[in-house]
C-alpha positions as CSV (number, residue, x, y, z in Angstrom):
1,M,0.0,0.0,0.0
2,T,1.3,3.5,-0.8
3,Q,1.9,6.0,1.9
4,P,-1.1,8.4,2.3
5,T,-0.8,11.9,1.0
6,T,-2.3,14.6,3.2
7,P,-4.0,17.6,1.4
8,T,-3.0,21.0,2.5
9,A,-5.6,23.8,3.2
10,E,-4.3,25.7,0.2
11,T,-4.8,22.6,-2.0
12,V,-8.3,22.3,-0.8
13,H,-9.1,26.0,-1.3
14,R,-7.6,26.0,-4.8
15,L,-9.7,22.9,-5.8
16,V,-12.9,24.4,-4.4
17,R,-12.3,27.7,-6.3
18,S,-11.9,25.7,-9.5
19,L,-15.1,23.7,-8.9
20,L,-17.3,26.5,-7.7
21,P,-15.9,29.6,-9.4
22,G,-19.1,31.6,-9.1
23,D,-19.8,30.9,-5.5
24,G,-17.9,33.8,-4.1
25,G,-15.3,31.6,-2.3
26,P,-17.5,29.6,0.1
27,E,-16.1,28.9,3.6
28,V,-14.2,25.6,3.7
29,T,-14.0,23.7,7.0
30,P,-12.2,20.5,7.8
31,V,-14.6,17.8,9.1
32,V,-12.6,14.6,9.6
33,Q,-9.5,12.9,8.4
34,G,-9.3,9.2,8.8
35,A,-7.7,6.2,7.2
36,G,-7.5,6.9,3.5
37,H,-9.7,10.0,3.3
38,A,-10.1,13.6,4.3
39,T,-13.5,15.4,4.4
40,W,-14.2,19.2,4.2
41,R,-17.5,21.0,4.5
42,V,-17.8,23.6,1.7
43,G,-20.2,26.4,2.5
44,T,-23.7,25.2,3.5
45,R,-24.5,23.1,0.4
46,H,-21.5,20.8,-0.4
47,V,-19.1,18.3,1.1
48,L,-15.6,17.7,-0.4
49,R,-14.1,14.2,0.1
50,L,-10.5,13.5,-0.9
51,A,-8.9,10.1,-1.0
52,T,-5.4,10.1,0.4
53,D,-4.1,6.8,-1.0
54,R,-4.7,4.8,-4.1
55,D,-6.8,2.0,-2.4
56,A,-9.1,4.6,-1.0
57,S,-9.3,6.3,-4.4
58,A,-10.4,3.0,-6.0
59,R,-13.1,2.5,-3.4
60,Q,-14.3,6.1,-3.7
61,R,-14.7,5.7,-7.5
62,R,-16.6,2.5,-7.0
63,E,-18.8,4.2,-4.4
64,L,-19.8,6.8,-6.9
65,R,-21.1,4.1,-9.3
66,L,-22.7,2.1,-6.5
67,C,-24.7,5.1,-5.2
68,V,-26.2,5.5,-8.7
69,L,-27.2,1.8,-8.6
70,V,-28.7,1.8,-5.1
71,R,-30.5,5.1,-5.2
72,P,-33.7,3.8,-6.9
73,H,-34.0,1.0,-4.3
74,V,-33.2,2.2,-0.8
75,G,-35.8,4.9,-0.4
76,I,-33.3,7.1,1.5
77,A,-31.0,9.8,0.1
78,V,-27.4,8.7,-0.7
79,P,-24.5,11.0,-1.7
80,T,-24.9,12.8,-5.1
81,S,-21.6,13.9,-6.7
82,V,-21.7,17.2,-8.5
83,A,-18.0,17.0,-9.5
84,H,-15.3,14.3,-9.3
85,G,-11.8,13.7,-10.6
86,E,-8.3,13.7,-9.2
87,W,-6.9,16.3,-6.8
88,A,-3.3,14.8,-7.1
89,A,-1.8,12.1,-9.3
90,G,-3.9,8.9,-8.8
91,L,-5.9,10.4,-5.9
92,A,-9.6,10.9,-6.3
93,Y,-12.0,13.5,-5.0
94,T,-15.7,14.0,-5.1
95,L,-17.7,17.1,-4.4
96,D,-21.1,16.0,-3.1
97,T,-24.4,17.8,-2.3
98,R,-24.7,18.0,1.4
99,L,-27.6,16.1,2.8
100,P,-29.9,18.0,5.3
101,G,-29.6,16.7,8.8
102,S,-26.9,15.8,11.2
103,T,-24.7,12.8,12.0
104,E,-23.9,11.7,15.6
105,E,-22.1,8.8,17.3
106,E,-25.5,8.0,19.0
107,P,-28.3,9.3,16.7
108,D,-31.7,9.9,18.2
109,I,-34.0,7.8,16.0
110,S,-37.8,8.1,16.3
111,A,-40.3,5.3,15.6
112,V,-40.7,6.8,12.1
113,G,-36.9,6.8,11.8
114,E,-36.9,3.0,12.5
115,A,-39.3,2.6,9.6
116,D,-36.8,4.6,7.5
117,L,-34.1,2.1,8.5
118,A,-36.5,-0.8,7.6
119,T,-36.9,0.8,4.1
120,L,-33.1,0.9,3.8
121,L,-32.7,-2.7,4.8
122,T,-35.5,-3.8,2.4
123,G,-34.0,-1.8,-0.4
124,L,-30.5,-3.2,0.1
125,R,-32.0,-6.7,-0.4
126,E,-33.5,-5.6,-3.7
127,V,-30.3,-4.2,-5.3
128,P,-29.3,-6.7,-8.0
129,A,-26.2,-8.4,-6.5
130,R,-24.7,-9.2,-10.0
131,E,-24.9,-5.5,-11.0
132,A,-23.2,-4.5,-7.8
133,E,-20.4,-7.1,-8.4
134,A,-20.0,-5.8,-11.9
135,L,-19.1,-2.5,-10.4
136,G,-16.4,-4.1,-8.3
137,V,-18.3,-4.6,-5.0
138,P,-16.6,-7.7,-3.4
139,R,-18.2,-10.7,-2.0
140,M,-17.5,-11.4,1.7
141,A,-18.1,-14.8,3.3
142,P,-20.2,-14.7,6.5
143,R,-18.2,-14.5,9.7
144,S,-18.2,-17.5,12.1
145,L,-20.2,-16.5,15.2
146,E,-18.5,-19.5,17.0
147,T,-15.1,-18.0,16.3
148,L,-16.2,-14.5,17.3
149,R,-17.8,-15.8,20.5
150,A,-14.6,-17.5,21.4
151,A,-12.7,-14.3,20.8
152,A,-15.2,-12.4,23.1
153,A,-14.9,-15.2,25.7
154,R,-11.1,-14.7,25.8
155,V,-11.5,-11.1,26.9
156,T,-14.4,-11.2,29.3
157,G,-12.1,-12.2,32.2
158,R,-10.1,-9.0,31.7
159,L,-13.3,-7.0,31.3
160,G,-14.8,-8.5,34.4
161,A,-11.7,-7.9,36.5
162,D,-11.8,-4.2,35.5
163,D,-15.6,-4.0,36.3
164,E,-16.2,-3.3,32.6
165,F,-18.6,-6.2,31.9
166,D,-20.2,-9.2,33.7
167,P,-18.7,-12.3,32.1
168,A,-21.9,-14.2,32.8
169,G,-23.6,-12.2,30.1
170,L,-21.8,-14.1,27.4
171,D,-23.0,-17.4,28.8
172,R,-26.4,-16.7,27.1
173,L,-24.7,-17.6,23.8
174,G,-23.4,-21.1,24.1
175,A,-21.5,-22.9,21.4
176,P,-24.7,-24.8,20.2
177,A,-26.6,-21.5,19.9
178,A,-23.7,-19.9,18.0
179,R,-23.8,-22.8,15.6
180,Q,-27.6,-22.5,15.2
181,L,-27.2,-18.8,14.4
182,A,-24.8,-19.4,11.5
183,A,-25.6,-17.5,8.4
184,P,-28.0,-19.4,6.1
185,A,-26.7,-20.5,2.7
186,G,-27.7,-18.3,-0.2
187,A,-28.7,-15.3,1.9
188,A,-26.1,-12.9,0.5
189,V,-27.4,-9.4,-0.3
190,L,-25.8,-5.9,-0.8
191,V,-24.6,-4.9,2.7
192,H,-23.6,-1.3,3.5
193,H,-21.2,-2.8,6.1
194,D,-20.6,0.4,8.1
195,L,-23.9,1.8,9.4
196,R,-22.4,3.7,12.2
197,G,-24.0,6.8,13.6
198,E,-21.6,9.1,11.6
199,H,-23.1,7.6,8.4
200,L,-26.7,8.1,9.3
201,V,-28.0,11.6,8.5
202,V,-30.9,12.2,10.9
203,S,-33.4,15.1,11.0
204,G,-34.4,17.0,14.2
205,E,-37.6,14.8,14.2
206,G,-35.6,11.6,14.3
207,R,-36.1,10.7,10.7
208,V,-33.3,9.0,8.8
209,R,-32.9,11.3,5.8
210,G,-29.7,9.9,4.3
211,V,-27.0,7.3,4.4
212,L,-23.3,8.1,3.8
213,G,-20.1,6.0,3.6
214,W,-20.8,3.4,0.9
215,S,-17.1,2.7,0.1
216,D,-17.0,-0.5,2.3
217,A,-20.1,-2.1,0.8
218,V,-20.0,-5.8,0.1
219,I,-22.2,-8.7,-1.1
220,G,-22.6,-10.7,2.0
221,D,-24.4,-11.4,5.3
222,P,-27.3,-9.0,6.0
223,A,-26.9,-9.6,9.7
224,E,-23.8,-7.4,9.5
225,D,-26.0,-4.4,8.9
226,I,-28.3,-5.4,11.7
227,A,-25.2,-5.6,13.9
228,S,-24.0,-2.1,12.9
229,L,-27.4,-0.6,13.6
230,A,-27.5,-2.3,17.0
231,V,-24.3,-0.6,17.9
232,A,-25.4,2.8,16.5
233,V,-29.0,3.1,17.6
234,G,-29.4,0.3,20.2
235,T,-30.5,-3.3,19.9
236,P,-34.2,-2.8,20.3
237,A,-34.4,-0.2,17.5
238,A,-32.2,-2.2,15.2
239,V,-34.3,-5.4,15.7
240,R,-37.5,-3.5,15.2
241,A,-36.2,-2.1,12.0
242,A,-35.0,-5.5,10.8
243,T,-38.3,-7.1,11.6
244,L,-40.2,-4.4,9.7
245,A,-37.8,-5.2,6.8
246,G,-38.9,-8.8,6.8
247,Y,-36.0,-10.4,8.6
248,G,-36.8,-13.2,11.0
249,A,-35.7,-14.1,14.5
250,R,-32.6,-16.0,13.3
251,S,-31.2,-13.0,11.4
252,C,-32.0,-10.6,14.1
253,L,-30.4,-12.7,16.8
254,R,-27.4,-13.3,14.7
255,G,-27.0,-9.6,14.2
256,L,-27.4,-8.9,17.9
257,W,-24.7,-11.4,18.9
258,L,-22.3,-10.2,16.2
259,A,-22.7,-6.7,17.7
260,R,-22.3,-7.9,21.3
261,C,-19.2,-9.9,20.6
262,D,-17.6,-7.3,18.4
263,T,-18.1,-4.5,21.0
264,L,-16.5,-6.6,23.8
265,V,-13.4,-7.3,21.6
266,R,-13.2,-3.7,20.7
267,L,-13.5,-2.5,24.3
268,A,-10.7,-4.9,25.3
269,D,-8.5,-3.6,22.5
270,G,-9.2,-0.1,23.7
271,L,-8.2,-0.9,27.2
272,E,-5.0,-2.5,25.9
273,G,-4.2,0.5,23.7
274,R,-4.8,-1.4,20.4
275,D,-7.9,0.7,19.5
276,G,-7.6,4.5,19.4
277,T,-11.4,5.0,19.8
278,P,-12.1,6.9,23.1
279,L,-13.0,4.5,25.9
280,P,-16.3,6.3,26.8
281,V,-17.4,5.7,23.1
282,L,-16.4,2.0,23.3
283,R,-18.3,1.6,26.6
284,A,-21.4,3.3,25.2
285,R,-21.3,1.0,22.2
286,V,-21.2,-2.0,24.5
287,G,-24.1,-0.6,26.4
288,R,-26.2,-0.2,23.3
289,A,-25.4,-3.6,21.9
290,W,-26.2,-5.4,25.2
291,E,-29.6,-3.8,25.6
292,S,-32.2,-6.5,26.3
293,I,-34.9,-7.3,23.9
294,M,-38.1,-9.3,24.1
295,L,-37.0,-11.5,21.2
296,E,-34.3,-13.1,23.4
297,R,-36.9,-14.0,26.0
298,V,-39.3,-15.6,23.7
299,T,-36.8,-17.5,21.5
300,E,-35.3,-20.7,22.7
301,L,-31.7,-21.3,21.7
302,P,-29.9,-24.6,22.4
303,Q,-27.8,-24.7,25.5
304,E,-24.5,-26.3,26.2
305,E,-24.7,-30.1,26.6
306,T,-23.9,-31.4,30.0
307,P,-21.4,-34.3,30.2
């Protein structure tokens, strides 16, 4: 992988002036710089996204094409590029129309917002997988919940000793239950694969008005999007949205346990200094993923066999 190239403020201002020459020099404000990208707010109407390495550039170009494909299906706004090209040799940019609303680590979603998420999940299932693959969207095999459960079990002792988590909570997912919640064959659909709060554009009334961040989309396990939503908006809201979208108990419970195991592993990594996400954020994500839901109480999963 090539070393990332960081755009300077002068580079960004010069690019904006060339793209919006009649806009009187709109205010340009840095928003975030992460792995492979930098994002700038341009005035009140646009967002400029610059890839900082070639891999991110390839994913950004694929994302532009993918948004065109998914737009008629998902029923929620996705980024619309008004200009795109290269800001440096081999490095892509896109100037997008800014979607109205805000993004937060923990978005406040209303009941109608949950219906918006259901519309999104339904639409993702309807996107033709072959057409997405033709654009370069990769296929991803379902993760093993047994393997993920084992990884979570290895860190619960440390988390329990630090009063971060009660290790008994993981006992509710025994090995037989993890096997039962394996992804069913032939269930692959287009998966956004990163439905974090920062990618959900939410109105003041709690409606989900847009979805950002399509560069990590895959053809794969729909439970991954249920898991992402559980971490972002809480397990009850995520499961209600998935149920409205037509997903049954098995998919919902699989998504729930993917989220729970993931957040425990991430929190342990944070405590050990292997994850740079602030610890309060990691703890809040654990809390949202481990919220109790009625579906767990009315669904019988196989327990560990006694010798």
